N, C-alpha and C positions, 0 to 999 in steps of 0.2 A: 916482451921477451918471448922468443920462440920456444915452443914446446918440443923437446927431444924425446925420441923413443928410448925406453929403457931396454937395452938388448940383453940385460942379465935375466930378464923374465921371458922365458921362451914363449912365443905365441903358439897357439894350437896349429897343427898342420893345415895346409890349404884345404878349404872346404870343397867337397866335390858334390856336384848336383846329384839328385836322386836318380835322374835318368842317365845311367852310365853310358848310353849310346851317344849322347851329345858330347861335343868336344870339351876338353877340360879347360874351359875358359877361365876358371878361377885361378889357375896357376900361371896364366899368361901374363906378359908384361903389359903396362898401360897402353903402349903403342900398338901391340898385337891385339889387345882386347878391343880398342877403338876400331882397328882395321877389320876385325872379325865381325863387329856389330855394325860396320858401315855408318859411323856417326862422326860428325864434326863437333868436338867439345865446346866450340865457341858459339855455335848456332843451334845445336840440338837437332832433333828430328823434324821433318816437315809433316804437315797434316796427312799428305798422301801416304808417306811411309808409315805413319801411325796406324792408319786404316788397314794397311796390308799386314802389319805385324799383329794387330788385334785379331784379325781373322786367323792368323797362324797360331798364335799363342793363347788367345782368349784373354780373360780379365785376370788381374793380379789378386786372386782369391783362391782359397782352398775350399772345394765343394764340401759342404757339411752333410754328414750322413743323416738324412731326415727319416724319422720314423714313419713307416707306411701308415696312411690314414686309417685303413681298416684295422691294422694292429693296434693303433692308438685308441680306436673306438672299442675294440674287444677288451682292452685293459680296464675299461669301465665296469666290466662284469667280474672284476677281481678286487676283493677288499671286504672289510667287515660287513658293511651294509649290504653289498651284493651277496655275500655268503649267507647272510640271514634270510634274505629274500629267496634265494635258491633253496635253502633248507625248508622254508615255509611251502614252496612249490612242491617239493618232494613229499612233505607230510600231507599236503592237500591231495596229491595223487594217490597216496596210500589210503587215505580216508575216503577216497572217491568223490571229493568235492572239486569236480572239474571246473565249475564256474569260478571258484576261488583261484584255481590254478591259472586260468586264462587271465583274470584280472591282475593277479600278482605278477604274472609274466609281463603283462602290458606295463605295469608300474616299473618293473625292472628295466625295461627298454627305455621308457620315458626318462627315468633317472639317468641312464647312460647317455642318452641323446642330449639332455639339458646340460649335464656336466661337461660333455665333449664340446658342445657349442660354446659354452662360456669360457672354457680354457683356450679354445682356438681364438676367441675374441681377445683374450689377454695376450696370447702369443702374437697376435697381429699388432697390438699396441707396441710390444717390445720390438718387433721387427721394424715398425715405423720409426721408433727411437733410434734403432741401430743405423738406419739409413741417414738420419739427421746427425748422428754422432759418429763420425768416422774419421779415421786417420787421414790427414791431408799431406800432400807433398808439394814442395816448391820445385817446379820443373821448367827447363828451358826448351821451348818449342818454337819453331819458326823465328828464331833469333830474339825471342822475348821471354822474360820470366813470368810465370803465372802459377797460381795455386790450384791444384786439382785434387779430387779424391784419389787416395793411394791405389784403389782398385783399378784405376784407368791407366796405370803405368804399363809400359811395354819394354821389353829388352832393347837397350840402346838409348833410353831416355837419360838426359843429363839432369841430375837433381842436386839441390843444395841442402846440406844438413847442418843443424845448429844445436846448441845445448838445449836439452828438453825434448828434442825430436825423437820419435820412435822410427827406427830405420824401416822404410816401407816395403823393401824387397831386398834380395841379396844384391849388393852393389859393390863396385870396386872404387876405392878412393882415388881421385885424380889429383886434387890439390888440398893443401892444409894438413894439419896433424890433429888427431882427435884422441880423446880418452872415452871409451865406451864401456857400458855396463851390460854384460851378457848373462847376468845371474838368472834372469827369467828363462833362459834357454839352456844354460849349462849347469846351473846350480853353483857356479863359482862366483863368490861375492866380490872378488877383487877386480877393480877396473883394469881394462886392457888398453894399452896405447896402440894407436894405428897411424901408419904413414901412407903416402901415396903408393899404390899398387897392392895394398892390403884389402882383403874382402871384409865387408861389414855384413853380418847376418841379419836377415829380416827379423824384427822383434827386439833387436838390441836398442839400448838407450844411449844417446849422446850426452855425456856428462860435461865435457870441456872441449873447446875448440870448435872449428867449423871448416867446411870445405865443400868442394864439388865432387860428385861421384857419378858413375855410369851404372845403370841398371843392367845386371847380367842374367839374373834368374828371377822368375816371378811365380806366384801361386804355389801349387803343390810340387813344383820343380825346385823350390828353394831347399837349402840344406835341412832346415828343421821342418819344412812343410807345414807351416801354421800361419794363419792370418791374424794380424793384430786387430783387436776390436776393443771398443771402449764401453759397450753395454754388457752388463753381466747377466746372470741367469734370471729367467722370468719368475721362478718360484722360490723366493727367499724364505728363510726361517724367521718368523716375526716374534717379537717379545710377547705380544698379546697371545700368541699361540701357546707359549709355555704356561701362561696364566690360565688359559682356557683348558689346557690339558689337565691341570690340577683340578679344576672345577668338574670336568667330565668324569674324572676318577671318582670323585665324591658322589656325583650323580649316579654312577654305576653302583656304588655301595648302597645308596638310598633305595634305588630301584630294586637291587638284588635282595635287600632285606624285605621289601614289600612283597616281592614275588615269592620269597621263601615262606612268608607268612601265609600267602594265598595257597601255596602248594600244601602246607601242613593242614590248613583248614579243609582243603579239597579232599585229602586222604580221609580226614575225620568224617566228612560228609559223604564220602563215597563217590565223588565226581570222577569221571574217566580221565586219566592222566593224558592219554594220547591226544584227546580233543582239546586239552588245555594248552598243550605245548605251543601251537601257533600264536595264541594270544600272549603267552609268556615271552616268546621271542620278539613279538612286536613291541611289547612294553620295554624289553631290554634294549631294542633298537631305538626306542624313543630317546634314550640317553646318548646314542651315538650322534655326533655332530655331522649328519649326512651332508649338509650344505656348507659346512665350515670351510673346506679348502677352496671351493668355488667362490664363496662369499668373500673371503679374504683376497683371493687373487683378483677377482673382479673389482673390488674396492680399490686395490692398489693400481690396477690398470686404468680404471676410470679417473683416479686422481692424477696419474701420470699423464694421461691424455689431456686433462684440463690444464695441468701445469704447462704442457708443451705449447698450448695456445697463448700463454703469457710469457713465453721465452725461457722457461725453466725445463731443462731436459734431465731426466733422472737416469743414471747408469745402472741402478738397481732399484726394483720396485719398492723395497722396504725403506727407501730414503724418506718417503713422506711420513712413515710411522715415526722415524727418529726425529724428524723436524717437529712433531707434535710435542715432544718432551724437552726440546732444546730451551735452555734458560740463559745461556751466554753465547754471544756471537762475536768472534774476533774478525775484524775486517781490515783489508789493506786500505791504506790511504789513497794511493794512486788508482784511479779508475773506478773506485767504489764510492769514496767520499768526495774525491775531486773529479774533474772532467777528463783527466788524462790527455789534456791538450796543452802541453808545455809551450811556452813562448819565451824568447830571450827578452829580458827586461833591461839589461845593462851589460856593458863590457868595460872592465877595469884593467887597462894595460899597466904593466909594470914598467920600470925604468928602461929606456931605450927601445920600447915596443909601442906599436900603435894598435888601435882597435881592429884594424884590418889584419894585422899580423896575428892577433889572438884568434880571430874568427877563422882565418885561413888555415891555421894549424889545427884548430878544433874540427874543421870540416874534413881535413885529411885523416884525422883519427876517428872518423865516422864512416858508416856504410849505409847508403840509402836502401840497398836491397834487403837489409835486415828489418826495416820499418820500425826501428826503435824510436820512441817518442823524443828522447833527448837528441838523437842524431837528426831527426826530421826538423826539430826546432832550430838547431844550429844551421842546417842547410837552408832553411827558409830565411833565417836572419842574414846569412851570407849572400843569398840571391837578392834579397831586398836592398842590401847596401852595396850591391854590385862588387863584392869582394872578389868573386871568381872571374870577373870580366877581364879579358886581355891577359890573363896569367899564362905563363908557359905550361905546356902539357906536363902532367904528372903521371908517372908510371908506378902503380902500387907493386911492391915486392912481397910484403907479408902484412898480415893483420892479426892481432891478438884481441879477441873480444873481451868484453867486461866479464869479470869473475868476482864472486862474492869475497874471495880471499885477497885478490890484488886490488880490487876496487878501482880499476881504471881500464881504459882501452888504449892500445898502442898500434902504431902502424910504421912500417919502414917503407919509404917511397924514394923515387928517383926523379929529380927535376933538373933540367939543364946540366946533365951529366954529373950531378951532385946527389949523393945518397945521404939521407938523414932520417932521423926518428922523431915522431910526434906522439904526444900522449895527452889524454884528458881524463879527469876523474876526481875523486875526493881530494879536497884541498890539502889535508895533512899528508895523504899518501903521495901525491905528486910532489909536494914540497920536500918531503924526505927523499924521494927519488932524485930530486935536483941537488940534494946535499945542503939545504939551507940550515942555518943555525937555529937553535931553539928560540931565540928572541925574534928572529924574522918570522918563524912559523907562528909564534904567538901574535905578532902584529897582523898577520894574515887572518888569523882566527877572530881577531877583533872586528875586522871588516866583514867576515862571514856572519858574526853575531848580529851586527847592525842590519845586515840584509835579512837575516832570519826573523827579526822582529816584524818585518813586513810580510813574512811568509815566503820569502824568496829562498830558493835552493841555489847553492854556489858550487861551481866547478872550477878547477884549476887547469890551465893549459900550458904545456911545455914543449920545447923543441931542442934538438941537439944532435950530435953525431950518432951514427948507428950503434957504436959500442961504448961511448963515453957517457958522462953525466949530462943530462939535458939542462937547459936554462929555462926558468919560469918566465913565460910571456905575459900572463895576466889571469884575471878571473872573469868568469861569465856567470851572471845571475839569471835564473829562470823562475817562472811562476806558473803553477797549475791551479787555477781557481777552483774553489769548492763547487760541487753541483748545487744548483738552486734548490733542489728538493731534499738535499741530504739532511738538513736540520729537522725538517718535518718527518721524514721517514725514520730517523733515529728516535724521535719522540713517539712515533707509532709503534715501533718495536718495543720501546720501554712500556708503552701502554698495554702491550701484549705480554708483559712480564719478562721480556728478553733484554738482558743487559748487553750493551754494545761497547766493545773495546777496540780502539784503533791501534793498528800495528804499522810501523813504518821504519824504513832504514834512514830516514832523514834525521838531522840533528834535533836535539830537544827543542830549541827555540823555534825552528821552522814547524815542527810537529805541533807544538803547543798553540802557535798562532792559528794554524788551520783548524785544529781540534776545537778551540774555543769558539770559532765562528759557527760551528755546527752543534754546539751544546755539549762538548766533552771537555770540561775545564781542567781535569787532573791527569796530565800526561807525565809519566815518569820514564827514566832511563831503564832499559832492560837489565843493565848491570846491577841496579838496585834490587831487582827481583832475584837475581842470582845470588847476591850477597845475603839477602834475607833467607833464601832457601837453604843456604849453607849453614845457618845457625841451628844448633841442636834443639829439638823440640818444636820446630816449625813445620814438621812434615805434614801434620793434619790441619794446619792453620790455612785459612783462605787468604793467601798473601796478595791476591789480586783484587780483593774486595773494594779497596779504596781507590783503585786506579781506573781511569777511563781509557787507558791505552798506554803503549810503550813506544819510545823512540829509540833510534840507533839499534834497530833489530836486524840481525842477520837472518836469512831464511832458516838456518838450523835452530835459531832461538824460538821459532814458532812451535816446534815440537815440545820444547820445555814449557812454554805457556800452556799448551793443551794439557800436558801431564799435570801441571799444578792445578788447573781448573778441575780436571777429573778427580784428582786426589781430594779436592775440597768438596766433592759430591755434585759437581755441575755436569749437566749434559751440554756438550760444547759443540758449537759450529765454528768452522774456520774457512776463510776464503784464501785462495792462493792462485798463482799463475805459473810459477817457474818449476824447473826440475827439482830444485832443492826444497820446494814446498811439499813435495809428494809425501814424505813421511808424516808431516803434520796433518795433511788432508786425509791420509789413511788412518791415522790415530784418532782423529776427531769423530764423534758420532755422526756429525753432519759435515762432511768435507765438500766445500763448494768451489769449483773451478770457475773463475771469472771468464768473461767473454774472450779475453786475449790470452788465455792460458795455453801452455804447451800441451802436446799430446800426452806426455807423461803425467802432468797434473790432472788432466781430464780423466785419464785412466785410474788414477788414485782416488779421485773424488767420487762421491755418491750423487752429486748434483752438478750440472754444468749450466751456466747462465749464457744466454745468447745476446744479452744486452747489458750495458754497463749500469752501475748504480745499485741502490738498495731496494728498488721497487719490487723486483722479482723475489727478493728474499722475504719480504712481507707477505707476498702471495704464497710462497712456499710454507711459511709458518701457519697461515690461516688454512691452507688446504690440508696440511698434515693434521691439524686439530679437528677439521671437519671429518676426515676419514676416521680418526680416533673415536669421535662421537658416534659415527655410524656403526662401528664395530662394537662399541660399548652397548648400543641398543640391541644388537644381536645377542650379546652375552646375557643381558638382563632378560630378554625374551626366552632364551634357551633354558636358563635355570628355572624361571617361574613356570614355564609351560611343561617342562619335564616333570616337575613336582605335581602340577595339575593332573596330567594324564595318568601317571603311575599311582599317585595317592588316591585319586578319584575312583579308579577301577578297583584298587585293593580295598579301600574302606567300604565302597558300595557292596563289594562281594561279602565282606564281613557282616554288613548290616542286612542285606537282602538274601544272601545265600546263593546268588547267581551272578554270572558276569553280565554287566549292564551294557556292554558294547562288544560287537563281534571283532574277531581278529582282522577281517577284511576292512571293516569300517575304520578301525584304529590305524591300519596301514594307509588307507586313503588319507586320513587326517594327517599323519606324519609327513607324507609327501606334499600334500596341498600347502600346508603351512610352512614347512621348511624351505621349499623352493620359492614361495612367495617372499620369504625374507631375504632372498638374494637381491630383490629390488631395493633393499635398504642401502645398497652400494651407490645408489643414485639419489638418495633422499636429500631434501633440503634441511640442513641443520645449521645451528649457530655455533661457530667456533668459540671456544672459551677465551677469556681475556687473561689467562695465566697458563703457564706450561702444564701439560698433562702429566700424569704419573701412572705407573703400572701397579701401584698399590691400590687395588680396587675393592678392598675388603668391605668398605662401606656400601658400595653398590651391590656386592654379592648378598649382603644382609638385606638390602631393599628387595632384591630379586626373590629371596627365600620367603620373606613376609608376603610379597605379592602372590607368590605361588600358593601359600597356605590360605590366603584370603580367597583366591579363586577356587580352591578346593571346597572351601566352606560354601561359597556361592553356588557352585555346581551341585553339591549335595542337597542344599536347600531346594533348588529348582527340581532336582530328582524326587525329593520327598513330595513336592507339590504335584508333580506328574504322576507319581506312584499312587497317591491318595485320591487325586481328582480325575485323572485321565485313564484309569484302569490299565496302567502299564504292567502291573503285577501279573496279569493274565495274558499278555500279548508280547512275546519276546521280540518279535521283529519291530514292533512299535517302540519297545524299550530301547533297542539298539539304535534306531533312527533318532529317538529323542536325545539320547546321550551323545550320539555323533554330532548332531546339530548344536547341542549345548557346548561341547568342547570346541567345535569349529568357530562358532560366533565369538566365544570368549577369546579364542586365539587371535582372530582378526582384530577385534577392538583392543586387545592388549597391546598389539603392535602400535596402534594409533596413539595409545597412552604412553607406552614406554619410550617412543622415539624422542620425546621432549622431556628435559629434566625439570621444567616448570609445568604449568598447566598445559594440557594437550593442545589448546587452541592458540598457544603463543606463536607457533609457526605452522605453516601448511605443508603437508607431504608433497613430494614431487609428483609429477604426472605419472611417471613410471610406477611409483609405489601405489598411488591411487588405483591405477589400472590393475596392478597385481592383486590388491586387496579386494577390489570389486569382482575380478575374475575368480578369485578364490571363493568368495561368498556365493556367487552365482553357480559355479561349477559344483561346489559342495552341496548346495541345495538341489541342483538338477539331478545329481546322481541318485538321490533318494527316490526319484520317479522312474528309474531305469529297471527296477525289479531285480536288483542285485541281491544275492543271498545275504540275509541279515539286515537288509534295509527295505523299508516300505514307505510310501508317501504318508505324511501326516496331514490332518486337516490344515488348511491354510492359516486358520486363526491360531493353531498351536505353534506352527512355524514362526508366525509373526510375533507371538508372545515370547518365544525363546529368543528371537532376534532382539526385541526391545529390552528384555531382561538382561541379556548380555551387554547391550549397549549402555544401559544405565549403570550396571555393575562396574564396567571397566572405565567409562568416561566420567563418572561422577564419584562413586565410592572408591574404586581402586586408584583413580587419579589423585583424589584427596589423600589417600594413604601414602601414595608415592611421594607427593610433595612434602608431606609431613615427615616421612622417613628420611628423605634426602636432607631436609633442614636439620633433623635431629641426629641422624647417624653419620652422614657424609660430612656436613659442614661442622658438626661437633668434633669429628676426628681432626679436621683441619685446625680448629681453634685450640685443641688440646696439645698440638705439637708445640714444642718449645720455641720461643721466639728467637729468631736468628739475629744476634746482636752485631754480627760482623760489619754491616754497613755503618752502624753508629760508631763502632770502634775505628773503622777506617777514616771516617770523617773527622773524628777527634784527633787521630794520629796526624792527619794532614794539617789540622789547626796548630798542633804543637810544632810541627816542622816550620810552618809559616812564622810562628813566634820566635823560634830559636835560630832558624836558618842554618842549622848544623846538619851535616850529612851523617845522621845517626838514626836510620829508619827503624832499626830493631828496638832501640830504647824508646823512641816515640810510640811505637806500637804497643809495647808492654805497659807503658804508663797509661795510654789511652784505654787499654783493656781493663786495667785495674779500676779506673775511674768509672767506666760504663757499667761494668759488672757490679760495682758497689751500689749503684743506683737502680740496678735491675736484677735483684736477687732471684734465683730460681724459685718457682712456686711449688 
């Protein structure tokens, strides 16, 4: 059926280019527009013409206002950490400590340079992703259709647009009728109908229909002057940052209390307040997560770069973090579980028809230029059987593409001066369009069911007059075989704690046959889910727990599935490819656009696959959990080390009556260790075999205990040095001794905290090893530079501190860590109430098999009573 324009809804006035000096080509007729652009719509532009127009108009992109490099660098001197350093520099100048002023100034610059370089590195990764993930356009050039990046379009290019496409430039429609969504541009949510001679704005989305158009304006000359892009901002807000923000607030409270205690005692003991302020500021700054933004951004960027090597492109860097917590993955059957290589397995002609009649009509209702798998399978079968040989020429008049609502494709063609209509699509849909009786339709569905038991998909084909009812010609069966690795990869995902659910628009019998072959035995109709969800009291029940997937799913149903999973407390992943999948992809925590996805689906998803199948999704989950573990290591270190530095200085002051480390030495320590931890972004870690959680209370408790243990160890070593090495009479030696104690404890604590088990279970990455060694050597070397508050210690004292710190962290603290994780973290996991939903779902399905009655709600309630009776709450 042709789509007609609704004239009752006034279209917006003709769009005018931003450059008002150019001719108003938007208001011209199709003929005048083509003439003005000097292009033949049947052949497109030539290569020579394209080169000339490229030089004249440039690329189809809007120049982004880039922040000047110097300004971006200067911003690194603005912020809490920078302000504290600048305040310390001012106080050093006031107190006449000019050597401190120079050193602190150097640290401020180094901090800015490191942060600037790492953020540039992350931005480079995003830019590389943006180049790989860009909007493409189907364009006719030199009389042939080809796919090119949208930025290479020039005025006069002939393009073809289809459902799910993002309009790549301002274009004028030449053929076809469309329904487009301009909400991203105008804010108007209602779709707008477009006919030939109408202008389609760059950035609009094609919802229905298809046609050819000519590019009239590109880049910043388009009406809205914006470039469509699929990659989002480089610096996302992460879940873990919210957790860390709460932790840091408490660290500020702890450090603030300790500083307050020191200040009160200082007044009592008569210590000069002005000289204390720099050290107080440094202690307060130790609670500031100086390297946090850089660490997180680099972690996400490194993860994104690694995923890109495996064919997984992220449209926002936080996608890997979301993948770490995903526990349910909903996947499309076609192209993910199956090969997406449809082949015709049989043709079943109806009365008075032949196989050739059926295939010929099916081919006429197809379009090779769309590269649709069904159309390509039918065309291949027709060529193989020579159906198209010696047939009279056919002139296409109109074509209506497949739509989820009408579930068929139609074409009106002319052959031998005769005009007729052909269609192919879902059996019931086509049969009803042909006016068949209910008994005849049931007979057809029996044939469909028999084919479905073999995993075959069945289409109906019809032909008739242009305006009257068509006649059913026959049925065509097609088969898309499962991918050889699908069963294994589904098992791998389950081993990682991710439940896989298959979603397909196929009939239940076809879906069940394919699903069982890959280890997904329990497939249900999506209508059953809708029926159960309509029951009062089921809002919080995990209605999908017993299902391995759903059949007869419309694209809109995917959104319902995601909502139900999220309501039941699941972190959900969803794959999709079409324009109607976009809401579900956007709603899911991990929206995954498959390799054949439309631009709209890619824009809505957080991850885009460049290869078919589930292999890349397994990689995504593992990489996400790897990044999670790296960030968790940073959190553990930050908490324990902040407690160590602040409590050690405060308690030592209470005991000895003097500060045991200088402000300059503490400042050096903060920067040396904080920026060494950036290397954790590249560390070798083991991804966990279950979904991660942001409830890290157990690990915070482990961090606090480790911090307290290190404070005790540092105080014991200070007591030994105080009583045996005459530190009480030599402040510079005392400062150096305490500096090296805190430095070596910090270095070895990273080696221990990076592994949840014993530290030797995995080896650090080369980058982390290099950072830790450089940290140790640099920190030791600065004690020989004659800096204020630091003096060289005898080599044997330095070695003794080094060995003491190594034994404390890698033997004592490592044992404490392992014991605490087993007691505190694992105990928390076992204390959680047992989820009985899987058992209930299994029993409900058993009851259904026994009764074979379509009463899912009753089966579920009975199963729940039985299971909960045998598993009472403890």
